[in-house]
PDB file of N, CA, C and O in Angstrom:
ATOM      1  N   MET A   1       0.254  -1.079   0.013  1.00  0.00           N
ATOM      2  CA  MET A   1      -0.028  -0.166   0.202  1.00  0.00           C
ATOM      3  C   MET A   1       0.983   1.417  -0.099  1.00  0.00           C
ATOM      4  O   MET A   1       2.046   1.802   0.387  1.00  0.00           O
ATOM      5  N   SER A   2       0.173   1.940  -0.981  1.00  0.00           N
ATOM      6  CA  SER A   2       1.358   3.246  -0.739  1.00  0.00           C
ATOM      7  C   SER A   2       1.302   4.030   0.392  1.00  0.00           C
ATOM      8  O   SER A   2       0.240   3.818   0.977  1.00  0.00           O
ATOM      9  N   LYS A   3       2.048   4.915   0.998  1.00  0.00           N
ATOM     10  CA  LYS A   3       2.103   5.855   1.883  1.00  0.00           C
ATOM     11  C   LYS A   3       1.159   7.129   2.112  1.00  0.00           C
ATOM     12  O   LYS A   3       0.669   7.685   3.095  1.00  0.00           O
ATOM     13  N   GLY A   4       1.142   7.358   0.451  1.00  0.00           N
ATOM     14  CA  GLY A   4       0.445   8.790   0.428  1.00  0.00           C
ATOM     15  C   GLY A   4       0.047   8.814  -1.009  1.00  0.00           C
ATOM     16  O   GLY A   4       0.018   7.865  -1.792  1.00  0.00           O
ATOM     17  N   PHE A   5      -0.279  10.163  -1.236  1.00  0.00           N
ATOM     18  CA  PHE A   5      -0.389  10.662  -2.615  1.00  0.00           C
ATOM     19  C   PHE A   5      -0.581  11.642  -3.101  1.00  0.00           C
ATOM     20  O   PHE A   5      -1.538  12.407  -3.222  1.00  0.00           O
ATOM     21  N   ASP A   6       1.093  11.573  -3.596  1.00  0.00           N
ATOM     22  CA  ASP A   6       1.598  13.060  -3.847  1.00  0.00           C
ATOM     23  C   ASP A   6       1.044  14.252  -4.784  1.00  0.00           C
ATOM     24  O   ASP A   6       0.800  14.036  -5.971  1.00  0.00           O
ATOM     25  N   ILE A   7       0.878  15.374  -4.263  1.00  0.00           N
ATOM     26  CA  ILE A   7       0.317  15.952  -5.844  1.00  0.00           C
ATOM     27  C   ILE A   7       1.671  16.899  -6.517  1.00  0.00           C
ATOM     28  O   ILE A   7       2.415  17.588  -5.819  1.00  0.00           O
ATOM     29  N   PRO A   8       1.759  16.781  -7.702  1.00  0.00           N
ATOM     30  CA  PRO A   8       2.964  17.825  -7.944  1.00  0.00           C
ATOM     31  C   PRO A   8       2.168  18.856  -8.329  1.00  0.00           C
ATOM     32  O   PRO A   8       0.955  18.919  -8.525  1.00  0.00           O
ATOM     33  N   GLU A   9       3.268  19.858  -8.426  1.00  0.00           N
ATOM     34  CA  GLU A   9       3.186  21.424  -8.855  1.00  0.00           C
ATOM     35  C   GLU A   9       2.574  21.431 -10.097  1.00  0.00           C
ATOM     36  O   GLU A   9       1.526  22.003 -10.398  1.00  0.00           O
ATOM     37  N   LYS A  10       3.147  20.896 -10.655  1.00  0.00           N
ATOM     38  CA  LYS A  10       3.118  21.081 -12.206  1.00  0.00           C
ATOM     39  C   LYS A  10       3.352  19.960 -13.087  1.00  0.00           C
ATOM     40  O   LYS A  10       4.328  19.209 -13.107  1.00  0.00           O
ATOM     41  N   VAL A  11       2.067  19.954 -13.988  1.00  0.00           N
ATOM     42  CA  VAL A  11       1.854  18.764 -14.718  1.00  0.00           C
ATOM     43  C   VAL A  11       1.703  19.120 -16.189  1.00  0.00           C
ATOM     44  O   VAL A  11       0.766  19.810 -16.591  1.00  0.00           O
ATOM     45  N   ILE A  12       2.539  18.687 -16.886  1.00  0.00           N
ATOM     46  CA  ILE A  12       2.451  18.579 -18.840  1.00  0.00           C
ATOM     47  C   ILE A  12       1.693  17.385 -19.155  1.00  0.00           C
ATOM     48  O   ILE A  12       1.919  16.208 -18.873  1.00  0.00           O
ATOM     49  N   TYR A  13       0.744  17.931 -19.800  1.00  0.00           N
ATOM     50  CA  TYR A  13      -0.041  16.802 -20.478  1.00  0.00           C
ATOM     51  C   TYR A  13       0.678  17.011 -21.740  1.00  0.00           C
ATOM     52  O   TYR A  13       0.891  18.084 -22.304  1.00  0.00           O
ATOM     53  N   VAL A  14       1.080  15.627 -22.164  1.00  0.00           N
ATOM     54  CA  VAL A  14       0.909  15.312 -23.695  1.00  0.00           C
ATOM     55  C   VAL A  14      -0.045  14.540 -24.399  1.00  0.00           C
ATOM     56  O   VAL A  14      -0.449  13.432 -24.048  1.00  0.00           O
ATOM     57  N   CYS A  15      -0.474  15.328 -25.659  1.00  0.00           N
ATOM     58  CA  CYS A  15      -1.680  13.990 -26.564  1.00  0.00           C
ATOM     59  C   CYS A  15      -0.329  12.981 -26.760  1.00  0.00           C
ATOM     60  O   CYS A  15       0.883  13.112 -26.593  1.00  0.00           O
ATOM     61  N   THR A  16      -0.998  12.183 -27.091  1.00  0.00           N
ATOM     62  CA  THR A  16      -0.265  10.387 -27.965  1.00  0.00           C
ATOM     63  C   THR A  16      -1.010  10.541 -28.102  1.00  0.00           C
ATOM     64  O   THR A  16      -0.980  11.588 -27.454  1.00  0.00           O
ATOM     65  N   GLY A  17      -2.159  10.489 -28.488  1.00  0.00           N
ATOM     66  CA  GLY A  17      -3.556   9.909 -29.738  1.00  0.00           C
ATOM     67  C   GLY A  17      -2.340   9.871 -31.081  1.00  0.00           C
ATOM     68  O   GLY A  17      -1.263  10.439 -31.261  1.00  0.00           O
ATOM     69  N   SER A  18      -3.169   8.878 -31.869  1.00  0.00           N
ATOM     70  CA  SER A  18      -2.703   8.405 -32.924  1.00  0.00           C
ATOM     71  C   SER A  18      -1.797   9.785 -33.809  1.00  0.00           C
ATOM     72  O   SER A  18      -0.576   9.768 -33.970  1.00  0.00           O
ATOM     73  N   LYS A  19      -2.541  10.694 -34.206  1.00  0.00           N
ATOM     74  CA  LYS A  19      -1.803  11.449 -35.256  1.00  0.00           C
ATOM     75  C   LYS A  19      -0.785  12.333 -34.078  1.00  0.00           C
ATOM     76  O   LYS A  19       0.430  12.188 -34.218  1.00  0.00           O
ATOM     77  N   CYS A  20      -1.181  13.048 -33.171  1.00  0.00           N
ATOM     78  CA  CYS A  20       0.268  13.139 -31.978  1.00  0.00           C
ATOM     79  C   CYS A  20       1.092  12.675 -31.865  1.00  0.00           C
ATOM     80  O   CYS A  20       2.090  13.389 -31.956  1.00  0.00           O
ATOM     81  N   LYS A  21       1.353  10.959 -31.551  1.00  0.00           N
ATOM     82  CA  LYS A  21       2.143  10.084 -31.954  1.00  0.00           C
ATOM     83  C   LYS A  21       3.417  10.086 -32.427  1.00  0.00           C
ATOM     84  O   LYS A  21       4.596  10.041 -32.075  1.00  0.00           O
ATOM     85  N   LYS A  22       2.409  10.186 -33.748  1.00  0.00           N
ATOM     86  CA  LYS A  22       3.007  10.233 -35.434  1.00  0.00           C
ATOM     87  C   LYS A  22       3.816  11.330 -35.124  1.00  0.00           C
ATOM     88  O   LYS A  22       5.002  11.276 -34.800  1.00  0.00           O
ATOM     89  N   ARG A  23       3.174  12.250 -35.230  1.00  0.00           N
ATOM     90  CA  ARG A  23       4.319  13.606 -35.138  1.00  0.00           C
ATOM     91  C   ARG A  23       4.908  14.151 -34.205  1.00  0.00           C
ATOM     92  O   ARG A  23       5.321  15.306 -34.306  1.00  0.00           O
ATOM     93  N   GLY A  24       5.080  13.314 -32.958  1.00  0.00           N
ATOM     94  CA  GLY A  24       6.502  13.029 -32.032  1.00  0.00           C
ATOM     95  C   GLY A  24       5.902  13.586 -30.826  1.00  0.00           C
ATOM     96  O   GLY A  24       6.430  14.234 -29.922  1.00  0.00           O
ATOM     97  N   GLY A  25       4.570  13.169 -31.004  1.00  0.00           N
ATOM     98  CA  GLY A  25       3.798  13.335 -29.017  1.00  0.00           C
ATOM     99  C   GLY A  25       4.559  12.070 -27.747  1.00  0.00           C
ATOM    100  O   GLY A  25       4.579  12.041 -26.517  1.00  0.00           O
ATOM    101  N   LYS A  26       4.994  11.341 -28.613  1.00  0.00           N
ATOM    102  CA  LYS A  26       5.369  10.833 -27.699  1.00  0.00           C
ATOM    103  C   LYS A  26       6.423  10.617 -27.408  1.00  0.00           C
ATOM    104  O   LYS A  26       6.616  10.100 -26.308  1.00  0.00           O
ATOM    105  N   ASP A  27       7.547  10.926 -28.276  1.00  0.00           N
ATOM    106  CA  ASP A  27       8.614  11.259 -28.025  1.00  0.00           C
ATOM    107  C   ASP A  27       8.826  12.123 -26.876  1.00  0.00           C
ATOM    108  O   ASP A  27       9.333  11.856 -25.787  1.00  0.00           O
ATOM    109  N   ILE A  28       8.096  13.759 -27.550  1.00  0.00           N
ATOM    110  CA  ILE A  28       8.445  14.459 -26.629  1.00  0.00           C
ATOM    111  C   ILE A  28       8.172  14.555 -25.070  1.00  0.00           C
ATOM    112  O   ILE A  28       8.843  15.149 -24.226  1.00  0.00           O
ATOM    113  N   ALA A  29       7.046  13.838 -24.914  1.00  0.00           N
ATOM    114  CA  ALA A  29       6.710  13.056 -23.291  1.00  0.00           C
ATOM    115  C   ALA A  29       8.222  12.105 -22.643  1.00  0.00           C
ATOM    116  O   ALA A  29       8.726  12.189 -21.523  1.00  0.00           O
ATOM    117  N   LYS A  30       8.584  11.365 -23.644  1.00  0.00           N
ATOM    118  CA  LYS A  30       9.500  10.717 -23.206  1.00  0.00           C
ATOM    119  C   LYS A  30      10.828  11.803 -22.940  1.00  0.00           C
ATOM    120  O   LYS A  30      11.379  11.524 -21.876  1.00  0.00           O
ATOM    121  N   MET A  31      11.362  12.776 -23.535  1.00  0.00           N
ATOM    122  CA  MET A  31      11.967  14.091 -23.522  1.00  0.00           C
ATOM    123  C   MET A  31      11.725  14.687 -22.191  1.00  0.00           C
ATOM    124  O   MET A  31      12.649  14.896 -21.404  1.00  0.00           O
ATOM    125  N   PHE A  32      10.219  15.023 -21.877  1.00  0.00           N
ATOM    126  CA  PHE A  32      10.069  15.331 -20.700  1.00  0.00           C
ATOM    127  C   PHE A  32      10.322  14.773 -19.283  1.00  0.00           C
ATOM    128  O   PHE A  32      10.466  15.435 -18.255  1.00  0.00           O
ATOM    129  N   ARG A  33      10.347  13.484 -19.416  1.00  0.00           N
ATOM    130  CA  ARG A  33      10.022  12.696 -18.508  1.00  0.00           C
ATOM    131  C   ARG A  33      11.999  12.902 -18.432  1.00  0.00           C
ATOM    132  O   ARG A  33      12.420  13.513 -17.449  1.00  0.00           O
ATOM    133  N   SER A  34      12.979  12.412 -19.403  1.00  0.00           N
ATOM    134  CA  SER A  34      14.129  12.529 -19.419  1.00  0.00           C
ATOM    135  C   SER A  34      14.700  14.166 -18.307  1.00  0.00           C
ATOM    136  O   SER A  34      15.265  14.121 -17.215  1.00  0.00           O
ATOM    137  N   MET A  35      14.374  15.165 -18.932  1.00  0.00           N
ATOM    138  CA  MET A  35      14.752  16.096 -18.347  1.00  0.00           C
ATOM    139  C   MET A  35      14.465  16.082 -16.776  1.00  0.00           C
ATOM    140  O   MET A  35      15.341  16.098 -15.912  1.00  0.00           O
ATOM    141  N   ILE A  36      12.747  16.042 -16.501  1.00  0.00           N
ATOM    142  CA  ILE A  36      12.726  15.833 -15.418  1.00  0.00           C
ATOM    143  C   ILE A  36      13.217  15.544 -14.192  1.00  0.00           C
ATOM    144  O   ILE A  36      13.076  16.160 -13.135  1.00  0.00           O
ATOM    145  N   LYS A  37      14.222  13.848 -14.603  1.00  0.00           N
ATOM    146  CA  LYS A  37      14.368  13.092 -14.007  1.00  0.00           C
ATOM    147  C   LYS A  37      16.017  13.401 -13.603  1.00  0.00           C
ATOM    148  O   LYS A  37      16.527  13.065 -12.534  1.00  0.00           O
ATOM    149  N   ASP A  38      16.907  14.309 -15.008  1.00  0.00           N
ATOM    150  CA  ASP A  38      18.037  14.939 -14.977  1.00  0.00           C
ATOM    151  C   ASP A  38      18.134  16.203 -14.184  1.00  0.00           C
ATOM    152  O   ASP A  38      19.221  16.659 -13.828  1.00  0.00           O
ATOM    153  N   LEU A  39      16.677  16.914 -13.838  1.00  0.00           N
ATOM    154  CA  LEU A  39      16.906  18.046 -12.964  1.00  0.00           C
ATOM    155  C   LEU A  39      16.297  17.719 -11.693  1.00  0.00           C
ATOM    156  O   LEU A  39      16.105  18.574 -10.828  1.00  0.00           O
ATOM    157  N   GLY A  40      16.016  16.604 -11.574  1.00  0.00           N
ATOM    158  CA  GLY A  40      15.998  16.288 -10.201  1.00  0.00           C
ATOM    159  C   GLY A  40      14.238  16.816  -9.600  1.00  0.00           C
ATOM    160  O   GLY A  40      13.981  17.233  -8.471  1.00  0.00           O
ATOM    161  N   LEU A  41      13.536  16.683 -10.416  1.00  0.00           N
ATOM    162  CA  LEU A  41      12.170  17.906 -10.355  1.00  0.00           C
ATOM    163  C   LEU A  41      10.661  16.374 -10.176  1.00  0.00           C
ATOM    164  O   LEU A  41       9.440  16.400 -10.327  1.00  0.00           O
ATOM    165  N   THR A  42      11.776  15.133  -9.753  1.00  0.00           N
ATOM    166  CA  THR A  42      10.808  14.088 -10.131  1.00  0.00           C
ATOM    167  C   THR A  42       9.275  14.272  -8.842  1.00  0.00           C
ATOM    168  O   THR A  42       8.230  13.623  -8.810  1.00  0.00           O
ATOM    169  N   ASP A  43       9.736  15.374  -7.962  1.00  0.00           N
ATOM    170  CA  ASP A  43       8.579  15.057  -7.064  1.00  0.00           C
ATOM    171  C   ASP A  43       7.988  16.114  -6.875  1.00  0.00           C
ATOM    172  O   ASP A  43       7.113  16.098  -6.009  1.00  0.00           O
ATOM    173  N   THR A  44       8.242  17.338  -7.580  1.00  0.00           N
ATOM    174  CA  THR A  44       7.284  18.896  -8.271  1.00  0.00           C
ATOM    175  C   THR A  44       6.589  18.389  -9.355  1.00  0.00           C
ATOM    176  O   THR A  44       5.360  18.440  -9.289  1.00  0.00           O
ATOM    177  N   VAL A  45       7.294  17.738 -10.693  1.00  0.00           N
ATOM    178  CA  VAL A  45       6.916  17.993 -11.800  1.00  0.00           C
ATOM    179  C   VAL A  45       6.318  16.707 -12.466  1.00  0.00           C
ATOM    180  O   VAL A  45       6.827  15.653 -12.087  1.00  0.00           O
ATOM    181  N   GLU A  46       5.313  16.625 -13.403  1.00  0.00           N
ATOM    182  CA  GLU A  46       5.117  15.362 -13.550  1.00  0.00           C
ATOM    183  C   GLU A  46       4.281  15.153 -15.453  1.00  0.00           C
ATOM    184  O   GLU A  46       3.487  15.887 -16.043  1.00  0.00           O
ATOM    185  N   VAL A  47       4.776  14.169 -15.770  1.00  0.00           N
ATOM    186  CA  VAL A  47       4.596  13.902 -17.144  1.00  0.00           C
ATOM    187  C   VAL A  47       3.317  13.267 -17.305  1.00  0.00           C
ATOM    188  O   VAL A  47       3.167  12.197 -16.715  1.00  0.00           O
ATOM    189  N   VAL A  48       2.088  13.850 -18.188  1.00  0.00           N
ATOM    190  CA  VAL A  48       0.813  12.748 -18.150  1.00  0.00           C
ATOM    191  C   VAL A  48       0.509  11.970 -19.822  1.00  0.00           C
ATOM    192  O   VAL A  48      -0.158  12.664 -20.590  1.00  0.00           O
ATOM    193  N   LYS A  49       0.717  11.368 -20.050  1.00  0.00           N
ATOM    194  CA  LYS A  49      -0.010  10.803 -21.771  1.00  0.00           C
ATOM    195  C   LYS A  49      -1.479  10.630 -21.620  1.00  0.00           C
ATOM    196  O   LYS A  49      -2.110   9.855 -20.902  1.00  0.00           O
ATOM    197  N   THR A  50      -2.063  11.961 -22.865  1.00  0.00           N
ATOM    198  CA  THR A  50      -3.253  12.076 -22.726  1.00  0.00           C
ATOM    199  C   THR A  50      -3.831  11.117 -24.247  1.00  0.00           C
ATOM    200  O   THR A  50      -3.135  11.412 -25.218  1.00  0.00           O
ATOM    201  N   ASP A  51      -4.585  10.407 -24.468  1.00  0.00           N
ATOM    202  CA  ASP A  51      -5.171   9.522 -25.199  1.00  0.00           C
ATOM    203  C   ASP A  51      -5.941  10.581 -26.279  1.00  0.00           C
ATOM    204  O   ASP A  51      -6.238  10.130 -27.385  1.00  0.00           O
ATOM    205  N   CYS A  52      -6.049  11.056 -26.170  1.00  0.00           N
ATOM    206  CA  CYS A  52      -6.649  12.105 -27.108  1.00  0.00           C
ATOM    207  C   CYS A  52      -7.283  13.739 -26.955  1.00  0.00           C
ATOM    208  O   CYS A  52      -8.420  13.748 -26.482  1.00  0.00           O
ATOM    209  N   THR A  53      -6.869  14.726 -27.194  1.00  0.00           N
ATOM    210  CA  THR A  53      -7.305  16.037 -26.959  1.00  0.00           C
ATOM    211  C   THR A  53      -8.436  16.235 -27.969  1.00  0.00           C
ATOM    212  O   THR A  53      -9.058  17.210 -27.548  1.00  0.00           O
ATOM    213  N   ASP A  54      -8.797  15.959 -28.674  1.00  0.00           N
ATOM    214  CA  ASP A  54      -9.742  15.938 -30.117  1.00  0.00           C
ATOM    215  C   ASP A  54      -9.010  17.346 -30.709  1.00  0.00           C
ATOM    216  O   ASP A  54      -9.587  18.418 -30.526  1.00  0.00           O
ATOM    217  N   ARG A  55      -7.998  17.309 -31.269  1.00  0.00           N
ATOM    218  CA  ARG A  55      -7.541  18.317 -31.609  1.00  0.00           C
ATOM    219  C   ARG A  55      -6.502  18.074 -32.926  1.00  0.00           C
ATOM    220  O   ARG A  55      -5.662  18.798 -33.459  1.00  0.00           O
ATOM    221  N   CYS A  56      -6.967  16.724 -33.182  1.00  0.00           N
ATOM    222  CA  CYS A  56      -6.201  16.430 -34.053  1.00  0.00           C
ATOM    223  C   CYS A  56      -4.829  17.081 -35.380  1.00  0.00           C
ATOM    224  O   CYS A  56      -3.642  16.814 -35.566  1.00  0.00           O
ATOM    225  N   ASP A  57      -5.893  18.068 -36.081  1.00  0.00           N
ATOM    226  CA  ASP A  57      -5.186  18.896 -36.853  1.00  0.00           C
ATOM    227  C   ASP A  57      -3.832  19.727 -36.467  1.00  0.00           C
ATOM    228  O   ASP A  57      -2.897  20.112 -37.168  1.00  0.00           O
ATOM    229  N   PHE A  58      -4.112  19.852 -35.023  1.00  0.00           N
ATOM    230  CA  PHE A  58      -2.656  20.472 -34.439  1.00  0.00           C
ATOM    231  C   PHE A  58      -1.394  19.826 -33.819  1.00  0.00           C
ATOM    232  O   PHE A  58      -0.384  20.183 -33.212  1.00  0.00           O
ATOM    233  N   ALA A  59      -1.830  18.965 -34.171  1.00  0.00           N
ATOM    234  CA  ALA A  59      -0.831  17.343 -33.758  1.00  0.00           C
ATOM    235  C   ALA A  59       0.656  17.545 -33.517  1.00  0.00           C
ATOM    236  O   ALA A  59       1.059  17.428 -34.674  1.00  0.00           O
ATOM    237  N   PRO A  60       1.582  17.739 -32.886  1.00  0.00           N
ATOM    238  CA  PRO A  60       1.203  17.012 -31.744  1.00  0.00           C
ATOM    239  C   PRO A  60       1.113  18.536 -30.701  1.00  0.00           C
ATOM    240  O   PRO A  60       1.739  19.596 -30.719  1.00  0.00           O
ATOM    241  N   VAL A  61      -0.105  17.933 -29.756  1.00  0.00           N
ATOM    242  CA  VAL A  61      -0.574  19.027 -28.636  1.00  0.00           C
ATOM    243  C   VAL A  61      -0.204  18.828 -27.483  1.00  0.00           C
ATOM    244  O   VAL A  61      -0.140  17.599 -27.475  1.00  0.00           O
ATOM    245  N   MET A  62       0.211  19.299 -26.077  1.00  0.00           N
ATOM    246  CA  MET A  62       0.560  19.797 -25.142  1.00  0.00           C
ATOM    247  C   MET A  62       0.020  20.751 -24.537  1.00  0.00           C
ATOM    248  O   MET A  62      -0.073  21.827 -25.126  1.00  0.00           O
ATOM    249  N   SER A  63      -0.498  20.603 -23.145  1.00  0.00           N
ATOM    250  CA  SER A  63      -0.298  21.566 -21.944  1.00  0.00           C
ATOM    251  C   SER A  63      -0.063  21.557 -20.825  1.00  0.00           C
ATOM    252  O   SER A  63      -0.478  20.634 -20.125  1.00  0.00           O
ATOM    253  N   MET A  64       0.866  22.847 -20.174  1.00  0.00           N
ATOM    254  CA  MET A  64       1.380  23.032 -19.339  1.00  0.00           C
ATOM    255  C   MET A  64       0.661  23.755 -17.876  1.00  0.00           C
ATOM    256  O   MET A  64       0.503  24.948 -17.615  1.00  0.00           O
ATOM    257  N   GLN A  65       0.416  22.906 -17.316  1.00  0.00           N
ATOM    258  CA  GLN A  65      -0.381  22.912 -15.545  1.00  0.00           C
ATOM    259  C   GLN A  65       0.680  23.575 -14.498  1.00  0.00           C
ATOM    260  O   GLN A  65       1.852  23.201 -14.446  1.00  0.00           O
ATOM    261  N   PRO A  66       0.170  24.538 -13.721  1.00  0.00           N
ATOM    262  CA  PRO A  66      -0.770  25.197 -13.795  1.00  0.00           C
ATOM    263  C   PRO A  66      -1.020  26.370 -14.796  1.00  0.00           C
ATOM    264  O   PRO A  66      -2.118  26.927 -14.776  1.00  0.00           O
ATOM    265  N   ASP A  67       0.084  26.824 -15.790  1.00  0.00           N
ATOM    266  CA  ASP A  67      -0.251  28.246 -16.389  1.00  0.00           C
ATOM    267  C   ASP A  67      -1.283  28.533 -17.230  1.00  0.00           C
ATOM    268  O   ASP A  67      -1.813  29.584 -17.590  1.00  0.00           O
ATOM    269  N   ASN A  68      -1.553  26.754 -17.598  1.00  0.00           N
ATOM    270  CA  ASN A  68      -2.906  26.909 -18.785  1.00  0.00           C
ATOM    271  C   ASN A  68      -2.387  26.903 -20.007  1.00  0.00           C
ATOM    272  O   ASN A  68      -3.246  26.891 -20.888  1.00  0.00           O
ATOM    273  N   ALA A  69      -0.770  26.910 -20.543  1.00  0.00           N
ATOM    274  CA  ALA A  69      -0.524  27.071 -21.466  1.00  0.00           C
ATOM    275  C   ALA A  69      -0.545  25.390 -22.408  1.00  0.00           C
ATOM    276  O   ALA A  69      -0.103  24.266 -22.168  1.00  0.00           O
ATOM    277  N   TRP A  70      -1.212  25.940 -23.382  1.00  0.00           N
ATOM    278  CA  TRP A  70      -1.646  25.111 -24.665  1.00  0.00           C
ATOM    279  C   TRP A  70      -0.428  25.732 -25.507  1.00  0.00           C
ATOM    280  O   TRP A  70      -0.110  26.912 -25.655  1.00  0.00           O
ATOM    281  N   LEU A  71       0.352  24.151 -26.187  1.00  0.00           N
ATOM    282  CA  LEU A  71       0.894  24.554 -27.791  1.00  0.00           C
ATOM    283  C   LEU A  71       1.008  23.481 -28.514  1.00  0.00           C
ATOM    284  O   LEU A  71       1.335  22.365 -28.109  1.00  0.00           O
ATOM    285  N   HIS A  72       0.631  23.927 -30.039  1.00  0.00           N
ATOM    286  CA  HIS A  72       0.393  23.206 -30.981  1.00  0.00           C
ATOM    287  C   HIS A  72       1.286  23.223 -32.226  1.00  0.00           C
ATOM    288  O   HIS A  72       1.837  24.173 -32.782  1.00  0.00           O
ATOM    289  N   HIS A  73       1.281  21.633 -32.576  1.00  0.00           N
ATOM    290  CA  HIS A  73       2.487  21.979 -33.794  1.00  0.00           C
ATOM    291  C   HIS A  73       3.938  21.880 -32.838  1.00  0.00           C
ATOM    292  O   HIS A  73       4.921  22.590 -33.049  1.00  0.00           O
ATOM    293  N   VAL A  74       3.880  21.237 -32.161  1.00  0.00           N
ATOM    294  CA  VAL A  74       5.673  21.524 -31.247  1.00  0.00           C
ATOM    295  C   VAL A  74       6.309  20.732 -31.694  1.00  0.00           C
ATOM    296  O   VAL A  74       5.946  19.625 -32.090  1.00  0.00           O
ATOM    297  N   THR A  75       7.747  21.356 -31.696  1.00  0.00           N
ATOM    298  CA  THR A  75       8.800  20.810 -32.462  1.00  0.00           C
ATOM    299  C   THR A  75       9.539  20.395 -30.667  1.00  0.00           C
ATOM    300  O   THR A  75       9.239  20.988 -29.631  1.00  0.00           O
ATOM    301  N   GLU A  76      10.472  19.294 -30.795  1.00  0.00           N
ATOM    302  CA  GLU A  76      11.282  18.864 -29.852  1.00  0.00           C
ATOM    303  C   GLU A  76      11.950  20.290 -29.313  1.00  0.00           C
ATOM    304  O   GLU A  76      12.050  20.447 -28.096  1.00  0.00           O
ATOM    305  N   SER A  77      12.422  21.365 -30.258  1.00  0.00           N
ATOM    306  CA  SER A  77      12.943  22.782 -29.623  1.00  0.00           C
ATOM    307  C   SER A  77      11.997  23.177 -29.149  1.00  0.00           C
ATOM    308  O   SER A  77      11.898  23.258 -27.924  1.00  0.00           O
ATOM    309  N   GLN A  78      10.919  23.578 -30.066  1.00  0.00           N
ATOM    310  CA  GLN A  78       9.655  24.647 -28.846  1.00  0.00           C
ATOM    311  C   GLN A  78       9.296  24.173 -27.539  1.00  0.00           C
ATOM    312  O   GLN A  78       8.833  24.952 -26.706  1.00  0.00           O
ATOM    313  N   ALA A  79       9.562  22.362 -27.177  1.00  0.00           N
ATOM    314  CA  ALA A  79       8.388  21.855 -26.227  1.00  0.00           C
ATOM    315  C   ALA A  79       9.959  22.178 -25.239  1.00  0.00           C
ATOM    316  O   ALA A  79       9.729  22.437 -24.058  1.00  0.00           O
ATOM    317  N   ARG A  80      11.379  22.173 -25.629  1.00  0.00           N
ATOM    318  CA  ARG A  80      12.396  22.278 -24.709  1.00  0.00           C
ATOM    319  C   ARG A  80      12.178  23.657 -24.766  1.00  0.00           C
ATOM    320  O   ARG A  80      13.272  24.050 -25.171  1.00  0.00           O
ATOM    321  N   GLN A  81      11.542  24.554 -24.636  1.00  0.00           N
ATOM    322  CA  GLN A  81      11.952  26.320 -24.367  1.00  0.00           C
ATOM    323  C   GLN A  81      10.782  26.310 -23.498  1.00  0.00           C
ATOM    324  O   GLN A  81      10.814  26.821 -22.379  1.00  0.00           O
ATOM    325  N   ALA A  82       9.769  25.751 -23.975  1.00  0.00           N
ATOM    326  CA  ALA A  82       8.225  26.124 -23.319  1.00  0.00           C
ATOM    327  C   ALA A  82       8.529  25.044 -21.695  1.00  0.00           C
ATOM    328  O   ALA A  82       7.766  25.299 -20.762  1.00  0.00           O
ATOM    329  N   PHE A  83       9.109  24.443 -21.572  1.00  0.00           N
ATOM    330  CA  PHE A  83       9.449  23.617 -20.725  1.00  0.00           C
ATOM    331  C   PHE A  83      10.182  24.426 -19.436  1.00  0.00           C
ATOM    332  O   PHE A  83      10.005  24.117 -18.257  1.00  0.00           O
ATOM    333  N   LYS A  84      11.271  25.819 -20.035  1.00  0.00           N
ATOM    334  CA  LYS A  84      11.774  26.506 -19.378  1.00  0.00           C
ATOM    335  C   LYS A  84      11.440  27.490 -18.994  1.00  0.00           C
ATOM    336  O   LYS A  84      11.760  28.134 -17.995  1.00  0.00           O
ATOM    337  N   ASP A  85      10.479  27.737 -20.117  1.00  0.00           N
ATOM    338  CA  ASP A  85       9.544  29.385 -19.901  1.00  0.00           C
ATOM    339  C   ASP A  85       8.534  28.719 -18.676  1.00  0.00           C
ATOM    340  O   ASP A  85       8.532  29.302 -17.592  1.00  0.00           O
ATOM    341  N   HIS A  86       7.551  27.316 -18.876  1.00  0.00           N
ATOM    342  CA  HIS A  86       6.352  27.167 -17.617  1.00  0.00           C
ATOM    343  C   HIS A  86       7.075  26.196 -17.020  1.00  0.00           C
ATOM    344  O   HIS A  86       6.128  25.766 -16.362  1.00  0.00           O
ATOM    345  N   ILE A  87       8.084  25.405 -16.664  1.00  0.00           N
ATOM    346  CA  ILE A  87       8.469  24.479 -15.765  1.00  0.00           C
ATOM    347  C   ILE A  87       9.074  25.354 -15.090  1.00  0.00           C
ATOM    348  O   ILE A  87       8.597  25.763 -14.032  1.00  0.00           O
ATOM    349  N   LEU A  88      10.330  25.837 -15.619  1.00  0.00           N
ATOM    350  CA  LEU A  88      11.820  26.047 -14.863  1.00  0.00           C
ATOM    351  C   LEU A  88      11.986  27.593 -13.881  1.00  0.00           C
ATOM    352  O   LEU A  88      12.762  27.871 -12.967  1.00  0.00           O
ATOM    353  N   THR A  89      10.774  28.470 -14.614  1.00  0.00           N
ATOM    354  CA  THR A  89      11.160  29.950 -13.970  1.00  0.00           C
ATOM    355  C   THR A  89      10.689  29.714 -12.463  1.00  0.00           C
ATOM    356  O   THR A  89       9.729  29.116 -11.978  1.00  0.00           O
ATOM    357  N   SER A  90      11.926  30.540 -11.834  1.00  0.00           N
ATOM    358  CA  SER A  90      12.271  30.755 -10.443  1.00  0.00           C
ATOM    359  C   SER A  90      10.854  30.815  -9.755  1.00  0.00           C
ATOM    360  O   SER A  90      10.490  30.125  -8.803  1.00  0.00           O
ATOM    361  N   ASP A  91       9.965  31.991 -10.571  1.00  0.00           N
ATOM    362  CA  ASP A  91       8.774  32.479  -9.879  1.00  0.00           C
ATOM    363  C   ASP A  91       7.674  31.368  -9.596  1.00  0.00           C
ATOM    364  O   ASP A  91       6.864  31.498  -8.678  1.00  0.00           O
ATOM    365  N   LYS A  92       7.696  30.202 -10.493  1.00  0.00           N
ATOM    366  CA  LYS A  92       6.836  29.080 -10.311  1.00  0.00           C
ATOM    367  C   LYS A  92       6.912  27.746  -9.928  1.00  0.00           C
ATOM    368  O   LYS A  92       6.078  26.855 -10.087  1.00  0.00           O
ATOM    369  N   LEU A  93       8.262  27.702  -9.284  1.00  0.00           N
ATOM    370  CA  LEU A  93       8.506  26.560  -8.707  1.00  0.00           C
ATOM    371  C   LEU A  93       9.339  26.485  -7.098  1.00  0.00           C
ATOM    372  O   LEU A  93       9.561  25.396  -6.567  1.00  0.00           O
TER     373      LEU A  93
END
């Protein structure tokens, strides 16, 4: 049995539905998980793969919470920048 239910301070939702997955969504989610681990943020930031956001024309799609920042047609480079902007900013973590 788990000792507790930890709630992360920040959550990155990455669509991994069929179109988003084909256009890099799954790889971006893996990249985020690796970055979180490397930066020692596993207790405060979580990546959640979503099945579909119903925004397939904009794939890949992701959302960074609690900023409610939605990104579309995201490249790996843009995802890294969004991580810096919404996850690593000192006033938000």
